[in-house]
C-alpha positions in Angstrom: 110.8 91.3 44.8 113.2 88.6 43.7 113.4 86.3 46.7 110.5 84.0 46.6 109.4 80.9 48.6 107.0 78.3 47.2 104.7 77.3 50.0 103.1 74.0 48.8 100.3 72.0 50.3 102.4 68.9 51.1 99.4 66.6 51.1 98.9 67.3 47.5 101.2 65.5 45.1 100.4 67.8 42.4 101.6 70.8 44.5 104.9 69.2 45.2 105.4 68.3 41.5 104.4 71.9 40.5 106.8 73.4 43.1 109.8 71.3 41.7 109.0 72.4 38.1 108.4 76.0 39.0 111.6 76.4 41.1 113.7 75.8 38.0 111.5 78.0 35.8 111.7 80.7 38.4 115.5 80.6 38.3 115.4 81.0 34.6 113.5 84.2 35.0 116.0 85.7 37.4 114.0 85.0 40.5 115.7 83.6 43.6 113.7 80.7 45.2 114.7 80.6 48.9 113.7 79.5 52.4 110.5 81.1 53.9 112.5 83.2 56.4 114.4 85.0 53.7 111.4 85.5 51.3 110.1 88.8 49.9 107.1 87.1 48.5 105.3 83.8 49.0 103.9 81.8 46.1 101.4 79.4 47.5 100.6 76.0 45.7 97.3 74.5 46.8 93.9 76.0 47.5 92.5 78.9 49.6 93.3 76.9 52.7 97.0 77.0 51.8 96.9 80.8 51.6 95.2 80.9 55.1 97.9 78.7 56.5 100.6 80.9 54.8 99.1 84.1 56.3 99.2 82.4 59.7 102.8 81.0 59.3 104.3 83.9 57.5 102.5 87.1 58.5 103.3 90.3 56.7 104.8 88.6 53.6 103.0 89.4 50.3 101.3 86.3 48.8 100.4 85.2 45.3 98.1 82.2 45.1 98.5 79.4 42.5 95.4 77.2 42.6 95.5 73.4 42.8 92.4 73.0 45.0 88.7 73.5 44.5 87.1 76.8 44.1 90.3 78.8 44.6 88.8 82.3 45.0 91.9 83.7 46.6 94.3 81.5 44.8 93.0 82.7 41.4 95.8 81.6 39.1 94.9 78.3 37.5 97.5 75.5 36.7 97.5 76.4 32.9 98.7 79.9 33.8 101.3 79.2 36.4 104.3 80.0 34.2 102.6 83.1 32.6 101.9 84.4 36.0 105.4 83.8 37.3 106.9 85.5 34.2 104.5 88.6 34.8 105.7 88.7 38.5 109.3 88.5 37.4 108.7 91.6 35.3 107.1 93.5 38.0 103.7 93.5 36.4 101.8 93.4 39.6 100.7 95.5 42.7 100.4 94.6 46.3 97.0 95.2 47.8 96.3 95.5 51.5 93.4 93.4 52.7 92.0 93.8 56.2 92.2 91.1 58.9 90.0 90.4 61.9 91.7 90.0 65.4 90.4 88.0 68.2 91.4 89.7 71.4 92.6 88.1 74.7 91.6 89.4 78.1 94.4 92.0 78.0 93.2 93.5 74.7 96.0 91.9 72.7 95.6 90.1 69.4 95.2 86.4 70.3 94.7 85.3 66.7 94.0 86.9 63.3 91.7 85.9 60.6 91.8 86.6 56.8 88.4 85.2 56.2 86.3 84.9 59.3 85.8 84.3 63.0 83.0 81.8 63.8 81.2 81.1 67.0 79.1 78.0 66.6 77.3 75.5 68.8 79.1 72.1 69.4 76.0 70.1 70.4 73.2 69.1 68.1 69.5 69.7 69.0 69.9 73.1 70.6 70.4 76.6 69.1 72.9 78.9 70.7 71.9 82.1 72.2 74.3 84.9 71.4 74.3 88.6 72.2 76.1 90.8 69.7 77.3 94.2 70.9 78.8 96.7 68.5 80.7 99.5 70.2 79.1 98.7 73.6 75.5 98.8 72.1 73.3 95.7 71.9 72.8 95.2 68.3 71.0 91.8 68.3 70.3 88.6 70.3 70.5 85.6 68.1 69.1 82.1 68.5 70.9 80.3 65.9 73.5 77.6 65.1 76.2 80.3 65.3 77.5 83.5 64.1 79.9 84.4 61.3 82.0 87.7 61.4 83.8 88.1 58.2 86.2 90.4 56.3 85.4 91.5 52.7 87.8 88.7 51.7 85.9 86.2 53.8 82.5 87.4 52.5 82.8 84.9 49.6 83.7 82.0 52.0 81.6 80.6 54.9 79.6 83.8 55.3 78.3 83.5 51.8 77.3 79.9 52.4 75.3 81.1 55.4 73.4 83.6 53.2 75.7 86.6 53.7 76.4 89.3 51.0 79.4 89.5 48.8 81.5 92.5 49.9 84.2 93.6 47.4 87.8 93.7 48.5 89.0 97.0 49.9 85.6 97.9 51.3 86.0 99.4 54.8 83.5 97.1 56.3 82.8 93.6 58.0 79.9 91.3 57.6 77.9 89.7 60.5 76.0 86.6 59.3 73.9 84.5 61.5 73.8 80.7 60.8 70.3 79.2 60.6 68.6 81.8 62.7 65.3 80.9 64.4 63.9 84.3 63.6 63.0 84.9 60.0 63.5 88.7 60.4 67.1 88.3 61.3 69.4 89.2 58.4 73.1 89.6 57.9 74.5 93.1 58.5 77.4 95.0 56.9 79.1 97.4 59.4 82.1 99.7 59.6 85.4 97.9 60.0 86.2 100.5 62.7 83.8 98.9 65.3 84.4 96.7 68.3 82.4 93.4 68.3 81.5 91.8 71.7 79.8 88.4 71.4 78.4 86.9 74.7 77.0 83.4 75.1 73.7 83.4 77.0 71.8 80.5 78.7 68.8 79.0 76.9 65.3 79.4 78.2 65.7 76.2 80.4 68.7 77.8 82.1 71.3 75.6 80.4 74.3 77.0 78.5 75.7 75.3 75.4 79.4 74.8 74.8 80.3 77.0 71.8 83.4 76.6 69.6 85.3 79.7 68.5 87.0 79.2 65.1 89.5 81.4 63.3 89.7 80.8 59.6 88.4 77.3 60.2 90.9 76.5 63.1 89.5 75.7 66.5 90.9 78.3 69.0 88.9 77.6 72.3 85.4 76.9 73.7 83.0 79.3 75.3 81.3 77.9 78.3 78.5 79.6 80.0 78.1 83.4 79.9 81.5 84.2 78.4 82.4 86.9 76.0 84.9 87.4 73.2 85.9 90.7 71.6 86.7 91.0 67.8 88.2 94.0 66.1 90.0 95.1 62.9 93.6 93.9 63.2 96.5 96.3 63.2 98.2 94.1 60.7 97.0 93.5 57.0 97.3 90.7 54.5 99.3 91.7 51.5 97.9 90.1 48.4 99.9 90.2 45.2 97.5 91.0 42.3 99.0 90.5 38.8 98.5 93.0 36.1 95.0 92.5 34.7 93.6 91.1 37.9 89.8 91.9 38.1 87.8 90.9 41.2 84.6 91.1 39.3 86.0 88.6 36.7 87.1 86.3 39.5 83.5 86.4 41.0 82.1 85.6 37.6 84.4 82.7 36.9 84.6 81.2 40.4 81.0 81.7 41.6 79.3 81.1 38.2 77.5 84.5 38.2 74.9 84.7 35.5 75.3 80.9 35.0 78.0 81.2 32.3 81.3 82.7 31.6 81.1 86.3 31.0 82.8 87.4 27.6 85.3 90.0 28.5 86.9 90.1 25.2 88.0 93.6 24.0 85.1 93.8 21.6 82.6 93.5 24.4 84.3 96.3 26.6 83.2 99.9 26.4 
């Protein structure tokens, strides 16, 4: 892949400055910076939100994330390593990994929206919990009284789902995570299920007969509102997110660095490896 497009978060001055500098450096490496429509690969400059926007705007094009944001779990290349990473990419020292996407279906069964991280159904009013029925492959799995429900991919398991108490699922796992948000029942816990299932989430009236308005969010973007006893269906998308992983990429190392596992940086020097 030689034709690359730098997809920068235009609200960040640092991203625009980095883009200008890296365009010239990329040319010196024999790469061909170009417009998005012609790109064989996308280099994002921002945070994980920039990657989510790139997935939505440029579906199907492999993405390499350069981090200029906060946590940057997806955009794992830090600013001090930008040029090193670009040089490795120019030499072909990478692989392209397929990561699963969630699809929110419309009434005709077509994909209305896709999510790299998660699809969230949550209450829009304070003071009342939402009542949500979750069916998995047409079987009632749970009735939640909670602030909402997060259905996440393995990639998204380290995002909103994790904040809501969900588990970390490693990339490539053939599974999805269902995490309730502030459930009123202590026995309700997150579930890890096969990524081949069909989810159906239905809004139910509360005990007083009233039904709350619920927002449906795809990767943090509002899609529409559920009003009354309405349902949505969610499945694994037919499409995938193509993530460029540079040689030496280690998802466990990323977890240790980004999430502070063990409270310190794990020493992964050669002398410590078996």
